[in-house]
C-alpha positions in Angstrom: 140.8 65.0 120.5 141.4 65.6 116.7 140.4 63.1 114.2 143.9 62.9 112.9 145.0 61.1 116.0 142.9 58.1 114.9 145.0 55.3 113.4 144.7 55.0 109.7 142.8 52.2 107.9 144.6 49.5 106.1 147.4 50.9 103.9 147.2 51.0 100.1 150.4 50.0 98.3 151.8 53.1 96.6 153.1 52.9 93.0 156.7 53.3 94.0 158.4 52.9 90.6 156.3 55.5 88.9 156.6 58.0 91.8 160.3 57.6 92.3 160.9 58.2 88.6 159.0 61.5 88.8 161.1 62.6 91.8 164.4 61.1 90.5 164.8 59.7 94.0 166.5 56.4 93.1 165.2 52.8 93.4 163.2 51.6 96.3 164.9 49.4 98.8 162.3 49.3 101.6 158.8 50.8 102.2 157.0 50.5 105.5 153.6 52.1 106.4 153.7 54.7 109.2 150.9 53.7 111.4 150.8 56.4 114.1 148.7 59.5 114.1 147.7 60.0 110.5 144.4 59.8 108.6 146.3 60.2 105.4 148.5 57.3 104.6 152.3 57.7 105.1 155.2 55.5 104.3 158.8 55.4 105.5 160.8 54.9 102.3 164.4 54.0 101.8 165.9 54.2 98.3 169.3 54.1 96.7 169.4 57.9 97.2 168.3 58.3 100.8 165.4 58.1 103.2 162.1 59.8 102.7 158.5 60.1 103.9 156.0 59.4 101.2 152.6 60.8 101.8 149.4 59.6 100.1 146.8 62.4 100.3 143.5 60.6 100.3 141.4 62.3 103.0 138.5 63.7 100.9 138.3 66.8 103.1 141.8 67.9 102.3 143.2 66.0 99.3 142.6 68.7 96.6 145.6 69.5 94.4 145.2 73.3 95.0 145.0 72.8 98.7 148.0 70.5 98.8 150.0 73.0 96.7 149.1 75.8 99.1 150.3 73.7 102.1 153.5 73.0 100.3 154.1 76.7 99.5 153.4 77.6 103.1 155.9 75.1 104.5 158.6 76.2 102.0 158.2 79.8 103.1 158.1 78.9 106.8 161.3 77.0 106.3 162.8 80.2 104.9 162.0 81.9 108.2 163.6 79.2 110.3 160.4 77.5 111.4 161.1 73.7 111.9 159.1 72.1 109.1 159.8 69.4 106.4 158.9 71.0 103.1 158.2 68.6 100.2 160.8 67.7 97.6 160.3 68.9 94.0 159.7 66.6 91.2 161.9 66.7 88.1 159.5 69.3 86.6 159.6 71.5 89.8 156.1 70.6 91.0 155.7 69.0 94.4 152.5 67.0 94.0 152.5 63.7 92.0 149.2 62.3 90.7 149.1 58.7 89.8 145.9 56.8 89.0 143.8 59.5 90.5 145.7 59.6 93.7 147.9 62.5 95.0 151.3 61.9 96.6 154.1 64.0 98.0 157.7 63.1 98.9 159.3 64.7 101.9 162.7 64.2 103.5 162.7 61.8 106.4 162.9 63.6 109.7 164.4 61.4 112.5 162.7 62.1 115.8 160.0 61.1 118.2 156.7 62.4 119.4 156.5 63.7 123.0 153.3 64.2 125.0 153.1 67.3 127.3 153.6 65.2 130.4 157.1 64.4 129.1 158.0 68.0 128.8 159.6 70.1 131.5 158.1 73.5 132.4 160.8 75.2 130.2 160.0 72.8 127.3 156.3 73.6 127.7 157.1 77.3 127.3 159.2 76.4 124.3 156.2 74.6 122.8 153.9 77.6 123.4 156.5 79.9 121.9 156.8 77.6 118.8 153.1 77.7 118.1 153.1 81.5 118.6 156.0 81.8 116.1 154.0 79.6 113.6 151.0 81.9 113.8 153.1 85.1 113.5 155.1 83.6 110.6 152.0 82.4 108.7 150.8 86.0 108.9 154.0 87.1 107.1 154.1 84.4 104.4 150.4 83.9 103.6 148.0 86.3 101.8 145.6 88.3 103.9 142.4 86.2 104.3 139.4 87.3 102.2 136.7 88.7 104.4 134.3 85.9 103.6 137.0 83.3 104.2 137.6 84.7 107.7 134.0 84.4 108.8 133.9 82.2 111.9 131.3 79.4 112.2 128.7 80.0 114.9 129.1 78.2 118.1 127.1 75.0 118.7 123.4 75.5 119.4 122.5 73.4 122.5 119.1 72.6 121.0 120.8 70.7 118.2 123.0 69.0 120.7 120.0 67.9 122.8 118.5 66.3 119.7 121.8 64.6 118.9 122.1 63.3 122.5 118.6 61.8 122.3 119.5 60.1 119.0 122.7 58.7 120.4 121.0 57.4 123.5 118.6 55.5 121.3 121.5 54.0 119.4 123.2 53.0 122.6 120.0 51.3 123.9 119.6 49.4 120.6 123.2 48.2 120.4 123.5 44.4 120.9 125.3 42.8 122.6 125.6 45.6 125.1 129.1 46.2 126.4 131.1 48.4 128.7 131.6 51.0 126.0 127.8 51.3 125.8 127.6 51.8 129.5 130.2 54.6 129.5 128.6 56.2 126.5 125.2 56.3 128.2 126.6 57.7 131.4 128.5 60.5 129.6 125.5 61.3 127.4 123.2 61.7 130.3 125.9 63.6 132.2 126.5 66.0 129.3 122.9 66.7 128.8 122.6 67.7 132.4 125.6 70.0 132.1 124.3 71.6 129.0 120.9 72.2 130.6 122.7 73.9 133.5 125.0 76.0 131.2 122.9 76.6 128.1 123.0 80.4 128.7 126.8 80.5 128.4 126.8 79.9 124.7 129.7 82.0 123.3 129.5 84.5 120.4 131.5 84.1 117.2 135.2 84.1 117.6 137.6 86.8 116.6 141.3 87.5 115.7 141.3 85.0 112.8 144.4 84.2 110.9 146.2 81.4 109.2 146.7 78.4 111.5 148.3 74.9 111.2 144.8 73.5 111.9 145.9 70.2 113.6 148.7 71.0 116.1 149.1 68.0 118.5 151.8 65.6 119.7 151.6 63.3 116.7 152.2 66.2 114.3 155.4 67.4 116.1 158.7 65.6 116.0 161.4 66.1 118.6 165.1 65.4 118.2 166.4 65.2 121.8 164.8 68.1 123.7 164.3 70.4 120.7 161.4 70.4 118.2 162.7 69.0 114.8 159.7 69.4 112.6 156.0 70.3 112.6 154.3 67.9 110.1 150.9 67.3 108.5 149.7 70.7 107.3 146.6 69.3 105.7 144.3 71.5 107.7 146.1 74.7 107.1 143.4 77.4 107.0 142.0 80.6 108.3 140.5 80.3 111.8 140.6 81.9 115.2 144.3 81.6 116.2 143.9 81.6 119.9 141.5 78.8 119.7 144.1 76.6 118.1 146.4 77.4 121.0 143.8 76.3 123.5 142.9 73.1 121.6 146.5 72.2 121.4 147.0 72.6 125.1 143.9 70.5 125.8 145.6 67.7 123.8 149.2 68.0 124.9 148.5 68.5 128.6 145.5 66.2 129.2 146.1 63.4 131.7 144.7 59.9 131.4 142.0 60.6 133.9 140.7 63.5 131.9 142.2 66.5 133.8 144.6 69.1 132.5 148.1 69.8 133.9 147.5 73.4 134.6 151.1 74.3 135.6 152.2 73.2 132.2 149.3 74.9 130.5 150.3 78.2 132.3 153.9 78.1 131.1 152.8 77.2 127.6 150.1 79.9 127.4 152.4 82.7 128.7 155.0 81.9 126.0 152.4 81.6 123.3 150.9 85.0 124.1 154.4 86.6 124.0 155.3 85.1 120.6 151.9 85.5 118.9 151.1 88.9 120.3 147.9 87.6 121.8 146.2 89.2 124.8 145.0 87.5 127.9 141.4 88.5 127.0 141.8 86.7 123.6 143.0 83.6 125.4 140.2 83.8 127.9 137.6 84.1 125.1 139.2 81.2 123.2 139.2 79.0 126.3 135.5 79.6 126.7 134.8 78.7 123.1 136.8 75.5 123.2 135.2 74.5 126.5 131.8 75.0 124.9 132.9 73.1 121.8 133.9 70.2 124.0 130.6 70.2 125.8 128.7 69.9 122.5 131.0 67.6 120.6 130.3 63.8 120.2 132.2 62.9 117.1 133.7 59.8 118.7 130.3 58.4 119.6 129.0 59.3 116.1 131.8 57.3 114.6 131.1 54.4 116.9 127.3 54.2 116.5 126.6 55.8 113.2 129.6 54.5 111.2 130.4 51.4 113.2 134.0 52.8 113.2 135.7 52.0 116.5 139.1 53.4 115.8 138.6 56.4 118.2 137.1 54.4 121.1 140.3 54.3 123.1 140.4 58.1 123.2 136.8 58.4 124.5 137.2 57.9 128.2 139.8 60.7 128.8 138.2 63.0 126.3 134.7 62.7 127.7 136.0 63.0 131.2 137.8 66.2 130.3 134.6 68.1 129.3 133.2 67.3 132.8 136.3 68.2 134.7 136.8 71.4 132.7 133.3 72.5 133.5 133.9 71.9 137.2 137.3 73.7 137.2 136.3 76.4 134.7 137.8 79.3 136.6 141.1 77.5 137.3 141.5 76.5 133.6 140.7 80.1 132.5 143.3 81.5 134.9 146.0 79.1 133.5 145.5 80.6 130.1 145.5 84.3 131.2 147.9 84.5 134.2 
């Protein structure tokens, strides 16, 4: 589950008067925090000139002016190709990023729509979703510069020896947590279970990925707005970057199509994956390799527990039961999951 699905912390009041003057967007009439699905802070803004989405870029991993400007250029170019996005609005001087008091902001048109989980999509709509992501990847290849060789290097897959050490550390933190609660019990169960799985499958560590290219970086239900049955806008391009494209397709499927009990709806995955391959020009072998890498990533990933026990940050706790169950189910149903991505 991506970190951007974690609800944001308490909102910071934006300097509306200064910002609106820079954008010549009228006078503020109403400003409400958008609380769903964003680590960066967002606001629904109504002014004398219309409705807008005001984004406060403050995530230290992505809130660099050059990176924000790159995201903005990418969405402007994608819009020119007909990809459903919501490019930023220019300021009076033509720039799209406003910096006030050391904080970076951007103003976007308000897109009316709603988020839809994969379980709310018909088989045909699942195919449309896969096709949309394939078009995004193919279009980014057209509008973005060719990645530098060093930028395209893929991080090595997780080393199980490091994961075993992390599991031992987390188990110690669970034992020392007082007062013990039901989350501690589930965490201990999943940690022991995952250690046993990794011991059994340690020889299946995948090699580095391939077929890198520009990707959205965070494609999931809260970053896609629907108007009726049609996608209206892909939003939140903060993690635009160069990574293995097929892996983004697999990660997105594991979020859109996960059920509450931690299983995947493989019929929907199959329709989505077929359409993605056709639109992106990806081969079944590439999807199979990507599915293997994402499965391995899930087996070795404990970011939710690290937030809980190392940071005392419980915002992701509600996602942990389904996410941790998925890694176990995926291991048991490995062949069926792989087949859904390549058939």
